[in-house]
ZADO-1210 file (C-alpha; in nm, 4 decimals, padded with zeros to 6 digits):
<atoms>
<atom x="02.1408" y="-00.9374" z="-01.5513" code="MET" pos="1"/>
<atom x="02.3275" y="-00.9518" z="-01.2168" code="PRO" pos="2"/>
<atom x="02.1485" y="-00.7974" z="-00.9206" code="GLU" pos="3"/>
<atom x="02.2415" y="-00.4336" z="-00.8702" code="LEU" pos="4"/>
<atom x="02.3563" y="-00.2937" z="-00.5398" code="THR" pos="5"/>
<atom x="02.1588" y="00.0030" z="-00.4094" code="ARG" pos="6"/>
<atom x="02.4427" y="00.2342" z="-00.5114" code="ASN" pos="7"/>
<atom x="02.4569" y="00.0922" z="-00.8666" code="GLN" pos="8"/>
<atom x="02.0782" y="00.1056" z="-00.8915" code="PHE" pos="9"/>
<atom x="02.0741" y="00.4734" z="-00.7917" code="THR" pos="10"/>
<atom x="02.3312" y="00.5552" z="-01.0592" code="ASP" pos="11"/>
<atom x="02.1317" y="00.3708" z="-01.3255" code="GLN" pos="12"/>
<atom x="01.8058" y="00.5402" z="-01.2299" code="VAL" pos="13"/>
<atom x="01.9717" y="00.8821" z="-01.2541" code="ILE" pos="14"/>
<atom x="02.1120" y="00.7953" z="-01.5993" code="GLU" pos="15"/>
<atom x="01.7739" y="00.6695" z="-01.7238" code="MET" pos="16"/>
<atom x="01.5871" y="00.9778" z="-01.6014" code="ILE" pos="17"/>
<atom x="01.8437" y="01.2170" z="-01.7523" code="ARG" pos="18"/>
<atom x="01.8292" y="01.0317" z="-02.0851" code="ALA" pos="19"/>
<atom x="01.4480" y="01.0340" z="-02.1024" code="LYS" pos="20"/>
<atom x="01.3870" y="01.3745" z="-01.9415" code="PHE" pos="21"/>
<atom x="01.6904" y="01.5954" z="-02.0140" code="PRO" pos="22"/>
<atom x="01.5240" y="01.9040" z="-01.8617" code="LEU" pos="23"/>
<atom x="01.4512" y="01.7345" z="-01.5290" code="ALA" pos="24"/>
<atom x="01.6777" y="01.8154" z="-01.2355" code="LYS" pos="25"/>
<atom x="01.7754" y="01.4866" z="-01.0767" code="VAL" pos="26"/>
<atom x="02.0406" y="01.4078" z="-00.8170" code="ALA" pos="27"/>
<atom x="02.0994" y="01.2030" z="-00.5059" code="ARG" pos="28"/>
<atom x="01.9116" y="01.3377" z="-00.2057" code="ALA" pos="29"/>
<atom x="02.0586" y="01.3829" z="00.1397" code="GLU" pos="30"/>
<atom x="01.8070" y="01.1298" z="00.2700" code="GLU" pos="31"/>
<atom x="01.9154" y="00.7658" z="00.2575" code="SER" pos="32"/>
<atom x="01.8527" y="00.5795" z="-00.0728" code="PHE" pos="33"/>
<atom x="01.6542" y="00.8636" z="-00.2244" code="SER" pos="34"/>
<atom x="01.6631" y="01.0976" z="-00.5220" code="LEU" pos="35"/>
<atom x="01.5679" y="01.4614" z="-00.5556" code="ARG" pos="36"/>
<atom x="01.3691" y="01.5102" z="-00.8778" code="VAL" pos="37"/>
<atom x="01.2788" y="01.8702" z="-00.9585" code="ASN" pos="38"/>
<atom x="01.3100" y="01.9500" z="-00.5898" code="GLY" pos="39"/>
<atom x="01.0894" y="01.6612" z="-00.4753" code="HIS" pos="40"/>
<atom x="01.2550" y="01.3945" z="-00.2552" code="VAL" pos="41"/>
<atom x="01.1529" y="01.0410" z="-00.3517" code="ALA" pos="42"/>
<atom x="01.2666" y="00.7207" z="-00.1749" code="PRO" pos="43"/>
<atom x="01.3923" y="00.4466" z="-00.4077" code="LEU" pos="44"/>
<atom x="01.3174" y="00.1389" z="-00.1955" code="GLU" pos="45"/>
<atom x="00.9883" y="00.0405" z="-00.3631" code="ASN" pos="46"/>
<atom x="01.1258" y="00.1046" z="-00.7123" code="LEU" pos="47"/>
<atom x="01.4340" y="-00.1043" z="-00.6248" code="TYR" pos="48"/>
<atom x="01.2185" y="-00.3961" z="-00.5106" code="ARG" pos="49"/>
<atom x="01.0098" y="-00.3750" z="-00.8297" code="ILE" pos="50"/>
<atom x="01.3288" y="-00.3783" z="-01.0385" code="ALA" pos="51"/>
<atom x="01.4509" y="-00.6917" z="-00.8602" code="LYS" pos="52"/>
<atom x="01.1190" y="-00.8615" z="-00.9327" code="LEU" pos="53"/>
<atom x="01.1035" y="-00.7439" z="-01.2957" code="ARG" pos="54"/>
<atom x="01.4572" y="-00.6654" z="-01.4161" code="PRO" pos="55"/>
<atom x="01.3552" y="-00.6919" z="-01.7835" code="ASP" pos="56"/>
<atom x="01.1147" y="-00.3978" z="-01.7493" code="THR" pos="57"/>
<atom x="01.3353" y="-00.1816" z="-01.5304" code="MET" pos="58"/>
<atom x="01.3692" y="00.1040" z="-01.7800" code="ARG" pos="59"/>
<atom x="00.9934" y="00.1200" z="-01.8371" code="HIS" pos="60"/>
<atom x="00.9242" y="00.1117" z="-01.4621" code="ASP" pos="61"/>
<atom x="01.1820" y="00.3825" z="-01.3916" code="VAL" pos="62"/>
<atom x="01.0474" y="00.6099" z="-01.6655" code="GLU" pos="63"/>
<atom x="00.6886" y="00.5656" z="-01.5479" code="ARG" pos="64"/>
<atom x="00.7979" y="00.6377" z="-01.1891" code="TRP" pos="65"/>
<atom x="00.9763" y="00.9515" z="-01.3058" code="ALA" pos="66"/>
<atom x="00.6746" y="01.0699" z="-01.5087" code="VAL" pos="67"/>
<atom x="00.4539" y="01.0455" z="-01.2005" code="GLU" pos="68"/>
<atom x="00.7078" y="01.2382" z="-00.9928" code="LEU" pos="69"/>
<atom x="00.7452" y="01.5117" z="-01.2508" code="ILE" pos="70"/>
<atom x="00.3690" y="01.5459" z="-01.2876" code="ARG" pos="71"/>
<atom x="00.3289" y="01.5641" z="-00.9097" code="ALA" pos="72"/>
<atom x="00.5881" y="01.8407" z="-00.8996" code="GLY" pos="73"/>
<atom x="00.4014" y="02.0367" z="-01.1654" code="GLU" pos="74"/>
<atom x="00.0861" y="02.0241" z="-00.9605" code="GLY" pos="75"/>
<atom x="-00.2467" y="01.8526" z="-01.0139" code="SER" pos="76"/>
<atom x="-00.5977" y="01.9848" z="-01.0727" code="PRO" pos="77"/>
<atom x="-00.6990" y="01.7674" z="-00.7767" code="ASP" pos="78"/>
<atom x="-00.5064" y="01.9988" z="-00.5457" code="ASN" pos="79"/>
<atom x="-00.7807" y="02.2613" z="-00.5717" code="ASP" pos="80"/>
<atom x="-01.0752" y="02.0319" z="-00.6407" code="ALA" pos="81"/>
<atom x="-01.3944" y="02.0548" z="-00.4384" code="ALA" pos="82"/>
<atom x="-01.4712" y="01.7654" z="-00.2044" code="PHE" pos="83"/>
<atom x="-01.7822" y="01.6599" z="-00.3994" code="ASP" pos="84"/>
<atom x="-01.5755" y="01.6397" z="-00.7195" code="ASP" pos="85"/>
<atom x="-01.3292" y="01.3851" z="-00.5793" code="VAL" pos="86"/>
<atom x="-01.5120" y="01.2113" z="-00.2938" code="LYS" pos="87"/>
<atom x="-01.5826" y="00.8953" z="-00.4977" code="GLU" pos="88"/>
<atom x="-01.2052" y="00.8458" z="-00.5418" code="ARG" pos="89"/>
<atom x="-01.1133" y="00.8752" z="-00.1713" code="ILE" pos="90"/>
<atom x="-00.9905" y="00.5424" z="-00.0326" code="LEU" pos="91"/>
<atom x="-00.8023" y="00.4162" z="00.2728" code="PRO" pos="92"/>
<atom x="-00.4473" y="00.2852" z="00.2430" code="LEU" pos="93"/>
<atom x="-00.2632" y="00.0957" z="00.5138" code="LEU" pos="94"/>
<atom x="00.0910" y="00.2108" z="00.5880" code="ILE" pos="95"/>
<atom x="00.3557" y="00.1349" z="00.8435" code="SER" pos="96"/>
<atom x="00.4565" y="00.4001" z="01.0946" code="HIS" pos="97"/>
<atom x="00.8074" y="00.3559" z="00.9516" code="ALA" pos="98"/>
<atom x="00.7029" y="00.4357" z="00.5917" code="ALA" pos="99"/>
<atom x="00.9862" y="00.6403" z="00.4346" code="PRO" pos="100"/>
<atom x="00.7851" y="00.8783" z="00.2175" code="GLU" pos="101"/>
<atom x="00.8703" y="01.2320" z="00.3221" code="ALA" pos="102"/>
<atom x="00.5316" y="01.3710" z="00.2143" code="HIS" pos="103"/>
<atom x="00.3570" y="01.1562" z="00.4765" code="LEU" pos="104"/>
<atom x="00.4610" y="01.4129" z="00.7369" code="ALA" pos="105"/>
<atom x="00.1676" y="01.6333" z="00.6338" code="SER" pos="106"/>
<atom x="-00.0635" y="01.3562" z="00.5110" code="ALA" pos="107"/>
<atom x="-00.3957" y="01.2739" z="00.6747" code="VAL" pos="108"/>
<atom x="-00.3354" y="00.9573" z="00.8776" code="THR" pos="109"/>
<atom x="-00.4661" y="00.7958" z="01.1938" code="GLU" pos="110"/>
<atom x="-00.3388" y="00.5014" z="01.4009" code="PRO" pos="111"/>
<atom x="-00.4943" y="00.1572" z="01.3586" code="LEU" pos="112"/>
<atom x="-00.3137" y="-00.1106" z="01.5625" code="VAL" pos="113"/>
<atom x="00.0502" y="-00.1677" z="01.6547" code="ALA" pos="114"/>
<atom x="00.2639" y="00.0323" z="01.4077" code="ASP" pos="115"/>
<atom x="-00.0061" y="00.0452" z="01.1407" code="LEU" pos="116"/>
<atom x="-00.1768" y="00.3638" z="01.0296" code="HIS" pos="117"/>
<atom x="-00.4609" y="00.4412" z="00.7905" code="ILE" pos="118"/>
<atom x="-00.3726" y="00.7003" z="00.5286" code="ALA" pos="119"/>
<atom x="-00.6330" y="00.8559" z="00.3015" code="TYR" pos="120"/>
<atom x="-00.5622" y="00.8861" z="-00.0688" code="VAL" pos="121"/>
<atom x="-00.7071" y="00.9961" z="-00.4004" code="LEU" pos="122"/>
<atom x="-00.7024" y="00.7103" z="-00.6490" code="ASP" pos="123"/>
<atom x="-00.6362" y="00.7974" z="-01.0137" code="SER" pos="124"/>
<atom x="-00.5761" y="00.5850" z="-01.3220" code="ASP" pos="125"/>
<atom x="-00.2054" y="00.5280" z="-01.2594" code="ARG" pos="126"/>
<atom x="-00.1266" y="00.7083" z="-00.9349" code="THR" pos="127"/>
<atom x="-00.2286" y="00.7221" z="-00.5716" code="ILE" pos="128"/>
<atom x="-00.1955" y="01.0626" z="-00.4061" code="ARG" pos="129"/>
<atom x="-00.1956" y="01.1070" z="-00.0305" code="TYR" pos="130"/>
<atom x="-00.4489" y="01.3582" z="00.0958" code="LEU" pos="131"/>
<atom x="-00.2872" y="01.6322" z="00.3003" code="GLN" pos="132"/>
<atom x="-00.4157" y="01.8035" z="00.6122" code="ARG" pos="133"/>
<atom x="-00.4524" y="02.1183" z="00.4006" code="ALA" pos="134"/>
<atom x="-00.7137" y="01.9348" z="00.1896" code="ASN" pos="135"/>
<atom x="-00.9114" y="01.8488" z="00.5015" code="LEU" pos="136"/>
<atom x="-00.8997" y="02.2084" z="00.6255" code="ALA" pos="137"/>
<atom x="-01.0072" y="02.3516" z="00.2892" code="ARG" pos="138"/>
<atom x="-01.2972" y="02.1057" z="00.2648" code="TRP" pos="139"/>
<atom x="-01.4045" y="02.1709" z="00.6281" code="HIS" pos="140"/>
<atom x="-01.4181" y="01.7964" z="00.6867" code="LYS" pos="141"/>
<atom x="-01.3229" y="01.5967" z="00.9942" code="THR" pos="142"/>
<atom x="-01.1091" y="01.2852" z="00.9768" code="ILE" pos="143"/>
<atom x="-01.4141" y="01.0859" z="01.0900" code="GLU" pos="144"/>
<atom x="-01.6108" y="01.2115" z="00.7880" code="GLU" pos="145"/>
<atom x="-01.3171" y="01.1311" z="00.5591" code="LEU" pos="146"/>
<atom x="-01.2912" y="00.7800" z="00.7048" code="HIS" pos="147"/>
<atom x="-01.6631" y="00.7163" z="00.6503" code="GLU" pos="148"/>
<atom x="-01.6428" y="00.8168" z="00.2834" code="VAL" pos="149"/>
<atom x="-01.3232" y="00.6133" z="00.2285" code="ALA" pos="150"/>
<atom x="-01.4741" y="00.2960" z="00.3776" code="ILE" pos="151"/>
<atom x="-01.7944" y="00.3394" z="00.1754" code="GLU" pos="152"/>
<atom x="-01.5851" y="00.3615" z="-00.1410" code="ASN" pos="153"/>
<atom x="-01.3777" y="00.0584" z="-00.0409" code="LEU" pos="154"/>
<atom x="-01.6939" y="-00.1441" z="00.0225" code="VAL" pos="155"/>
<atom x="-01.8364" y="-00.0430" z="-00.3159" code="ALA" pos="156"/>
<atom x="-01.5134" y="-00.1364" z="-00.4918" code="ARG" pos="157"/>
<atom x="-01.5059" y="-00.4741" z="-00.3152" code="SER" pos="158"/>
<atom x="-01.8634" y="-00.5889" z="-00.3819" code="GLU" pos="159"/>
<atom x="-01.7669" y="-00.8171" z="-00.6717" code="ALA" pos="160"/>
<atom x="-01.4369" y="-00.9230" z="-00.5164" code="LEU" pos="161"/>
<atom x="-01.3018" y="-01.2658" z="-00.6072" code="ASN" pos="162"/>
<atom x="-01.1035" y="-01.4630" z="-00.3506" code="ALA" pos="163"/>
<atom x="-00.8870" y="-01.7733" z="-00.3746" code="HIS" pos="164"/>
<atom x="-00.9368" y="-02.0416" z="-00.1079" code="ALA" pos="165"/>
<atom x="-00.7043" y="-02.3217" z="00.0023" code="ALA" pos="166"/>
<atom x="-00.8141" y="-02.6382" z="00.1836" code="GLN" pos="167"/>
<atom x="-00.6464" y="-02.8740" z="00.4278" code="ASP" pos="168"/>
<atom x="-00.6358" y="-03.2558" z="00.4028" code="GLU" pos="169"/>
<atom x="-00.9859" y="-03.2827" z="00.5516" code="GLN" pos="170"/>
<atom x="-01.1300" y="-03.0473" z="00.2906" code="GLY" pos="171"/>
<atom x="-01.1732" y="-02.7563" z="00.5307" code="ARG" pos="172"/>
<atom x="-01.0921" y="-02.4099" z="00.4013" code="ILE" pos="173"/>
<atom x="-00.7940" y="-02.2877" z="00.6007" code="ASN" pos="174"/>
<atom x="-00.6782" y="-01.9874" z="00.3971" code="LEU" pos="175"/>
<atom x="-00.8453" y="-01.7222" z="00.1813" code="ILE" pos="176"/>
<atom x="-00.6404" y="-01.4885" z="-00.0386" code="LEU" pos="177"/>
<atom x="-00.7469" y="-01.1486" z="-00.1743" code="PHE" pos="178"/>
<atom x="-00.5189" y="-01.0095" z="-00.4447" code="GLN" pos="179"/>
<atom x="-00.6713" y="-00.7798" z="-00.7059" code="THR" pos="180"/>
<atom x="-00.3482" y="-00.5767" z="-00.7422" code="MET" pos="181"/>
<atom x="-00.5418" y="-00.2479" z="-00.7356" code="ASP" pos="182"/>
<atom x="-00.3265" y="-00.1106" z="-00.4528" code="GLY" pos="183"/>
<atom x="-00.5963" y="-00.1567" z="-00.1872" code="PHE" pos="184"/>
<atom x="-00.5892" y="-00.5299" z="-00.1091" code="ASP" pos="185"/>
<atom x="-00.4257" y="-00.4821" z="00.2317" code="ALA" pos="186"/>
<atom x="-00.6758" y="-00.2058" z="00.3119" code="ALA" pos="187"/>
<atom x="-00.9576" y="-00.4585" z="00.2681" code="ARG" pos="188"/>
<atom x="-00.8759" y="-00.5787" z="00.6177" code="ILE" pos="189"/>
<atom x="-01.0858" y="-00.2721" z="00.7135" code="LEU" pos="190"/>
<atom x="-01.4010" y="-00.4004" z="00.5406" code="LEU" pos="191"/>
<atom x="-01.6788" y="-00.3882" z="00.8023" code="PRO" pos="192"/>
<atom x="-01.8213" y="-00.7291" z="00.7045" code="THR" pos="193"/>
<atom x="-01.4904" y="-00.9164" z="00.6701" code="LEU" pos="194"/>
<atom x="-01.5284" y="-01.1057" z="00.9995" code="HIS" pos="195"/>
<atom x="-01.8939" y="-01.1876" z="00.9383" code="GLU" pos="196"/>
<atom x="-01.8276" y="-01.3143" z="00.5859" code="ARG" pos="197"/>
<atom x="-01.5252" y="-01.5326" z="00.6624" code="LEU" pos="198"/>
<atom x="-01.5843" y="-01.6667" z="01.0149" code="ARG" pos="199"/>
<atom x="-01.7980" y="-01.9564" z="00.8852" code="GLU" pos="200"/>
<atom x="-01.4980" y="-02.0744" z="00.6823" code="HIS" pos="201"/>
<atom x="-01.2071" y="-01.9810" z="00.9108" code="LEU" pos="202"/>
<atom x="-01.3582" y="-01.9757" z="01.2606" code="GLY" pos="203"/>
<atom x="-01.3594" y="-01.6823" z="01.4992" code="SER" pos="204"/>
<atom x="-01.1336" y="-01.5099" z="01.5596" code="PRO" pos="205"/>
<atom x="-00.9225" y="-01.5783" z="01.2514" code="PHE" pos="206"/>
<atom x="-00.5754" y="-01.4559" z="01.1574" code="ALA" pos="207"/>
<atom x="-00.4752" y="-01.2159" z="00.8801" code="ALA" pos="208"/>
<atom x="-00.1542" y="-01.0939" z="00.7185" code="ALA" pos="209"/>
<atom x="-00.0796" y="-00.7911" z="00.4983" code="ILE" pos="210"/>
<atom x="00.2928" y="-00.8063" z="00.4121" code="PRO" pos="211"/>
<atom x="00.2462" y="-00.5545" z="00.1296" code="ASN" pos="212"/>
<atom x="-00.0370" y="-00.3407" z="00.0025" code="ARG" pos="213"/>
<atom x="-00.1273" y="-00.5829" z="-00.2803" code="ASP" pos="214"/>
<atom x="-00.2245" y="-00.8831" z="-00.0697" code="ILE" pos="215"/>
<atom x="-00.4614" y="-00.9778" z="00.2114" code="LEU" pos="216"/>
<atom x="-00.4290" y="-01.3257" z="00.3571" code="LEU" pos="217"/>
<atom x="-00.6948" y="-01.4539" z="00.5986" code="CYS" pos="218"/>
<atom x="-00.6427" y="-01.7912" z="00.7642" code="PHE" pos="219"/>
<atom x="-00.7316" y="-02.0109" z="01.0589" code="ARG" pos="220"/>
<atom x="-00.5892" y="-01.9075" z="01.3950" code="ASP" pos="221"/>
<atom x="-00.4291" y="-02.2404" z="01.4790" code="ASP" pos="222"/>
<atom x="-00.0588" y="-02.2832" z="01.5441" code="GLU" pos="223"/>
<atom x="00.0068" y="-02.5151" z="01.2500" code="GLN" pos="224"/>
<atom x="-00.1510" y="-02.2817" z="00.9938" code="THR" pos="225"/>
<atom x="-00.0028" y="-01.9664" z="01.1479" code="VAL" pos="226"/>
<atom x="00.3468" y="-02.1176" z="01.1579" code="GLU" pos="227"/>
<atom x="00.3224" y="-02.2308" z="00.7960" code="ARG" pos="228"/>
<atom x="00.1971" y="-01.8948" z="00.6707" code="VAL" pos="229"/>
<atom x="00.4259" y="-01.6773" z="00.8854" code="SER" pos="230"/>
<atom x="00.7471" y="-01.7733" z="00.7037" code="ASP" pos="231"/>
<atom x="00.6015" y="-01.6780" z="00.3645" code="GLN" pos="232"/>
<atom x="00.4611" y="-01.3534" z="00.5081" code="VAL" pos="233"/>
<atom x="00.8031" y="-01.2608" z="00.6448" code="ALA" pos="234"/>
<atom x="00.9662" y="-01.3389" z="00.3096" code="GLU" pos="235"/>
<atom x="00.7102" y="-01.1324" z="00.1157" code="ASP" pos="236"/>
<atom x="00.7593" y="-00.8438" z="00.3576" code="TYR" pos="237"/>
<atom x="01.1361" y="-00.8520" z="00.2995" code="ARG" pos="238"/>
<atom x="01.1228" y="-00.8870" z="-00.0775" code="GLN" pos="239"/>
<atom x="00.8096" y="-00.7177" z="-00.2140" code="MET" pos="240"/>
<atom x="00.7535" y="-00.3463" z="-00.2804" code="PRO" pos="241"/>
<atom x="00.5070" y="-00.1342" z="-00.0812" code="HIS" pos="242"/>
<atom x="00.5654" y="-00.3136" z="00.2489" code="GLN" pos="243"/>
<atom x="00.3006" y="-00.2915" z="00.5197" code="VAL" pos="244"/>
<atom x="00.3810" y="-00.5296" z="00.8072" code="THR" pos="245"/>
<atom x="00.5143" y="-00.8778" z="00.8800" code="SER" pos="246"/>
<atom x="00.3031" y="-00.8984" z="01.1958" code="GLN" pos="247"/>
<atom x="00.0167" y="-01.1472" z="01.2128" code="ILE" pos="248"/>
<atom x="-00.3142" y="-00.9851" z="01.3080" code="LEU" pos="249"/>
<atom x="-00.6411" y="-01.1181" z="01.4487" code="LEU" pos="250"/>
<atom x="-00.9812" y="-01.0408" z="01.2995" code="ILE" pos="251"/>
<atom x="-01.2400" y="-01.0540" z="01.5762" code="THR" pos="252"/>
<atom x="-01.6067" y="-00.9644" z="01.6100" code="ALA" pos="253"/>
<atom x="-01.4893" y="-00.6394" z="01.7718" code="ASP" pos="254"/>
<atom x="-01.2309" y="-00.5433" z="01.5093" code="GLY" pos="255"/>
<atom x="-00.8585" y="-00.5875" z="01.4406" code="ILE" pos="256"/>
<atom x="-00.5997" y="-00.6741" z="01.7046" code="ALA" pos="257"/>
<atom x="-00.2316" y="-00.7799" z="01.7057" code="PRO" pos="258"/>
<atom x="-00.1807" y="-01.1543" z="01.7490" code="ARG" pos="259"/>
<atom x="00.0340" y="-01.2012" z="02.0579" code="GLU" pos="260"/>
</atoms>
């Protein structure tokens, strides 16, 4: 199937949603490359990138995307849930300051480094829902308390994490890849013990890249390795859904910093 332009893709998505969900109200939104589904504005960029990667499953991916939107519009029992009932599902998610999602305007976020922010989400079986400032106010929790819970949950989820290592010609490990595809691989750059665990393999400080939310690359901070990895990071950032950043970062004993 030939690659669709954004305009053609938008038309096809509208047709698919109307065919599957005839009672749904769907139309182009005023915002660029977005749809309005039952009054909810949803950017199409991530869905478009997924369709380019998996054109054979486009209809399934569009219908699943629409189901999640429609359910979100109908409300969720999590909206009124008590903190103790959902706290084990609170996790951090890394996003770019330029993320297009309109609902991020009222989401709970805080700056990390450069243009990166930490957002806090509720993880469900098939969806990730951004926590809103209204949730924080209703729970009488501070963002510091939310961050502590989110990192504890991320650590617990990452205890049995498998990583893939690559070696150079001398047999030294020069790159370690984390990719579980659970939506939180990039966020694992926040793991408190990441530097301590990897410095014996990669030196200190070492470099890291998170071109999209489903990958964390950690590698030696030498010019040859950084140059080799940077081109692939830039390509992944351009092509893959759920972009985070093309910038190379440094993991130091004191935390995360941009690599100048």
